C-alpha positions as CSV (number, residue, x, y, z in Angstrom):
1,M,-5.8,13.6,2.0
2,S,-8.7,12.0,2.2
3,I,-8.9,9.7,4.8
4,E,-11.9,10.1,6.8
5,H,-11.3,8.3,9.9
6,K,-8.7,8.6,13.1
7,I,-8.0,5.7,14.7
8,E,-6.5,6.3,18.2
9,R,-2.1,5.9,18.0
10,G,-0.2,3.1,19.3
11,C,-2.7,0.2,19.4
12,S,-2.2,-2.7,17.9
13,L,-3.2,-3.1,14.5
14,L,-1.8,-5.8,12.2
15,S,1.1,-8.6,13.7
16,V,2.3,-11.9,11.7
17,T,3.9,-15.1,13.5
18,G,5.9,-17.8,11.2
19,L,5.2,-16.0,7.9
20,T,5.9,-18.5,5.4
21,K,5.3,-19.2,1.6
22,S,7.1,-21.4,-1.0
23,Y,7.1,-21.5,-4.5
24,D,8.2,-24.9,-6.4
25,Q,9.7,-26.0,-2.5
26,V,11.8,-22.7,-2.5
27,A,11.5,-20.4,0.3
28,V,10.8,-17.2,-1.3
29,V,9.6,-16.0,2.8
30,K,10.7,-17.8,5.6
31,D,9.4,-17.3,9.1
32,V,8.5,-13.7,9.3
33,K,7.4,-12.7,12.5
34,F,6.7,-8.5,13.7
35,A,4.2,-6.0,14.6
36,V,3.1,-2.5,13.8
37,N,0.9,-0.5,15.4
38,S,-1.2,2.3,14.7
39,G,0.5,5.6,13.1
40,D,3.6,3.0,12.8
41,V,5.5,3.7,9.0
42,I,7.7,0.7,8.3
43,G,10.2,0.9,5.7
44,I,10.5,-3.0,4.0
45,I,14.1,-2.8,2.6
46,G,16.0,-5.5,0.9
47,S,17.6,-6.6,-2.6
48,N,15.5,-7.2,-5.7
49,G,14.4,-10.9,-4.7
50,S,14.4,-11.2,-1.0
51,G,10.5,-11.9,-0.4
52,K,9.6,-8.1,0.1
53,S,6.2,-7.6,-2.3
54,T,4.9,-11.4,-1.4
55,L,5.7,-10.3,2.1
56,L,3.2,-7.3,1.3
57,H,0.8,-9.4,-1.1
58,M,0.4,-12.8,1.4
59,L,-0.6,-9.1,4.0
60,C,-3.0,-7.9,2.2
61,G,-4.8,-11.4,0.8
62,F,-3.4,-11.3,-3.3
63,V,-1.0,-14.8,-2.5
64,R,-1.9,-17.0,0.5
65,P,0.6,-18.3,3.0
66,D,2.1,-21.9,3.5
67,L,2.4,-21.3,6.7
68,G,1.9,-18.9,9.6
69,Q,-0.7,-16.8,10.7
70,I,-1.6,-12.9,10.4
71,F,-3.7,-11.0,12.9
72,I,-5.6,-7.6,12.7
73,E,-6.1,-5.6,16.0
74,D,-5.1,-8.9,17.9
75,K,-7.6,-11.3,16.3
76,P,-6.6,-13.8,13.9
77,V,-7.5,-13.7,10.1
78,S,-7.7,-15.9,7.0
79,L,-6.5,-14.0,4.2
80,N,-7.7,-16.3,0.8
81,H,-8.2,-13.2,-1.1
82,P,-8.0,-9.6,-1.9
83,K,-11.5,-8.7,-1.2
84,D,-10.6,-10.0,2.6
85,G,-7.8,-7.4,3.1
86,L,-10.1,-5.0,2.0
87,N,-12.6,-6.0,4.0
88,E,-10.0,-5.7,7.3
89,G,-9.4,-2.6,6.0
90,I,-6.2,-3.4,4.4
91,A,-5.3,-1.4,0.8
92,M,-1.4,-1.9,-1.0
93,L,-0.6,0.1,-4.0
94,S,1.2,-2.4,-6.5
95,Q,5.2,-1.7,-8.0
96,F,3.0,-2.4,-10.8
97,P,-0.1,-0.7,-11.1
98,D,-3.2,-3.2,-11.6
99,L,-5.3,-1.5,-13.5
100,C,-8.4,-2.4,-15.6
101,P,-7.3,-1.5,-19.1
102,D,-10.6,-1.3,-20.7
103,L,-12.5,0.9,-17.6
104,S,-11.9,4.2,-17.4
105,V,-10.1,5.8,-14.7
106,A,-12.9,7.1,-12.7
107,E,-14.2,2.9,-12.7
108,N,-10.5,2.0,-12.2
109,I,-10.8,4.9,-8.8
110,F,-13.9,3.0,-7.5
111,L,-13.9,-0.7,-8.7
112,G,-16.2,-2.6,-6.4
113,Q,-17.4,0.3,-5.1
114,E,-19.2,2.5,-7.5
115,P,-21.3,5.1,-6.0
116,R,-25.1,4.6,-6.4
117,K,-28.5,5.8,-6.3
118,H,-32.0,4.9,-6.5
119,G,-34.3,4.8,-9.5
120,L,-37.7,3.5,-10.1
121,L,-36.9,0.2,-10.2
122,T,-33.5,-0.3,-9.4
123,W,-30.3,0.8,-8.1
124,F,-26.8,2.2,-10.6
125,I,-23.9,4.0,-10.6
126,D,-24.2,7.4,-10.6
127,W,-21.9,8.2,-13.4
128,I,-21.7,12.4,-12.9
129,S,-20.6,12.0,-9.4
130,M,-18.1,9.0,-9.6
131,H,-16.7,11.4,-12.4
132,D,-16.5,14.0,-9.6
133,M,-15.1,12.5,-7.2
134,A,-12.4,11.2,-9.2
135,V,-11.1,14.3,-10.1
136,D,-11.4,15.6,-6.8
137,L,-9.4,12.0,-5.7
138,L,-6.7,12.8,-8.4
139,R,-6.2,16.1,-7.8
140,E,-5.1,14.5,-4.0
141,A,-3.0,11.7,-5.3
142,G,-0.9,14.5,-7.3
143,N,-2.6,15.4,-11.3
144,S,-5.7,17.1,-12.1
145,N,-5.1,16.6,-15.6
146,I,-5.6,13.2,-15.8
147,P,-9.7,13.0,-17.6
148,P,-11.7,10.4,-15.2
149,A,-12.8,9.3,-18.5
150,Q,-9.6,8.5,-20.0
151,P,-9.2,4.7,-20.6
152,A,-6.2,3.2,-18.3
153,A,-5.1,1.1,-21.5
154,T,-3.9,5.2,-22.9
155,L,-2.4,6.2,-19.6
156,S,1.5,5.8,-19.1
157,G,3.8,4.5,-16.2
158,G,3.5,7.0,-14.1
159,Q,-0.7,8.2,-14.1
160,K,-0.8,4.9,-13.6
161,K,0.7,5.3,-10.4
162,V,-1.7,7.9,-9.5
163,V,-4.6,6.7,-10.4
164,T,-3.6,3.4,-8.5
165,L,-3.0,6.3,-5.4
166,A,-6.0,7.7,-6.3
167,R,-7.9,4.6,-5.6
168,L,-5.9,3.9,-2.0
169,I,-7.0,7.3,-1.1
170,A,-10.9,6.1,-1.8
171,R,-10.6,3.1,0.2
172,N,-9.7,4.8,3.3
173,A,-7.6,1.9,4.9
174,K,-6.7,1.8,8.2
175,I,-3.9,-0.5,7.2
176,V,-1.5,0.2,3.7
177,L,1.0,-1.6,1.9
178,L,2.9,0.4,-0.9
179,D,5.5,-1.5,-3.0
180,E,7.6,1.5,-4.9
181,P,4.6,4.2,-4.6
182,T,7.5,6.3,-5.6
183,A,9.2,4.4,-9.0
184,S,8.4,6.7,-12.0
185,L,7.0,9.4,-10.6
186,A,7.6,13.0,-11.2
187,L,9.0,15.4,-8.5
188,K,5.5,16.8,-6.8
189,Q,4.1,13.2,-7.6
190,K,6.7,12.2,-5.5
191,Q,6.2,15.0,-2.4
192,V,2.4,14.0,-2.8
193,T,3.3,10.2,-2.1
194,M,5.0,11.5,0.9
195,Q,2.6,13.4,2.5
196,F,-0.1,11.0,2.1
197,I,2.4,8.9,4.1
198,K,2.6,11.5,6.6
199,E,-1.2,11.8,7.0
200,C,-1.1,8.4,7.2
201,R,0.8,8.2,10.5
202,K,-1.0,11.5,11.8
203,R,-4.6,9.1,11.5
204,G,-3.1,6.7,12.8
205,V,-3.4,4.6,10.0
206,A,0.1,1.9,9.6
207,V,2.2,2.1,6.7
208,L,4.4,-1.1,5.2
209,L,6.5,0.7,2.6
210,I,9.1,-1.0,0.4
211,T,11.6,1.6,-0.9
212,H,15.0,1.3,-2.6
213,D,15.5,5.1,-1.2
214,P,17.4,6.3,1.9
215,E,16.0,10.0,1.9
216,E,12.0,8.2,2.0
217,V,13.4,6.3,4.7
218,L,14.5,9.2,6.4
219,E,12.2,11.0,5.8
220,V,8.6,9.4,6.0
221,C,9.6,5.8,8.5
222,D,9.5,5.4,11.9
223,R,11.3,2.2,12.0
224,V,12.6,-0.6,9.5
225,I,12.5,-3.5,8.5
226,A,15.6,-5.4,6.6
227,I,14.9,-9.2,4.8
228,Q,17.5,-10.9,3.1
229,L,16.7,-14.6,1.3
230,G,13.5,-14.0,2.9
231,K,14.2,-13.5,6.6
232,I,14.4,-10.7,8.6
233,A,17.5,-9.7,8.4
234,D,17.8,-6.5,10.9
235,E,15.4,-4.7,12.1
236,F,15.9,-1.2,13.7
237,T,14.4,1.7,14.5
238,V,15.0,5.4,12.0
239,S,17.0,7.9,13.6
240,P,19.8,10.2,12.0
241,D,23.0,7.7,13.6
242,C,21.1,5.2,11.0
243,E,22.1,7.4,8.4
244,E,25.3,5.0,7.1
245,K,24.1,2.5,8.4
246,L,20.8,2.2,5.9
247,T,23.1,3.5,3.0
248,K,25.5,0.2,3.3
249,L,22.5,-1.8,3.5
250,L,20.2,-0.3,0.4
251,A,23.6,0.0,-1.6
252,F,22.7,-3.9,-2.4
253,S,19.4,-3.7,-2.8
């Protein structure tokens, strides 16, 4: 996978204290506190509507918290926009891919960071390089058969997930947030996603993974955070001994 940097394992990358978000006076995330070190893969589990996705959206700047503080490498940050999250090295693959339907696959992969070259008077997009790099990234994301010039509106659900994973790889982030990344993917592409997570750990990139699949947790996660009604209900280290506990918790998700 194209993760160029390597981060020293075990150093503090992300921590949150008192993180809270309400909609219409109903708190969907309540006083959440946890810390993530480089190379950690954290499984986020809980029932639908428990606040898992809202939590990740606050961590990347899609949603502004009402209360609490986010720290990146022990520095307090304000993430008021997704660009703020990207500037801090945080990238997210959402449960429902957020592609621009009128743009091509390649344009969606490099949206906001298109390769450019200098002309006689100004800079312009290097379309040939962008398409060539898109082909490589799509191959790494598990599907080299998607044409980079294909409009995003014509992609299947699984293909959209592949394109968003390719975009995530291109971001070269130090903190990766994954919201059910393998949903609607074929087996081969699921395996590619699991390998991507393992490569993140190897490089010292921290991963927060929302999943309903106990096998995924046991395969790639170091620790689990279980959320119920917006609060952290449990937190434990992943080991073969926790399989029964994990299965029971996920049975209600």
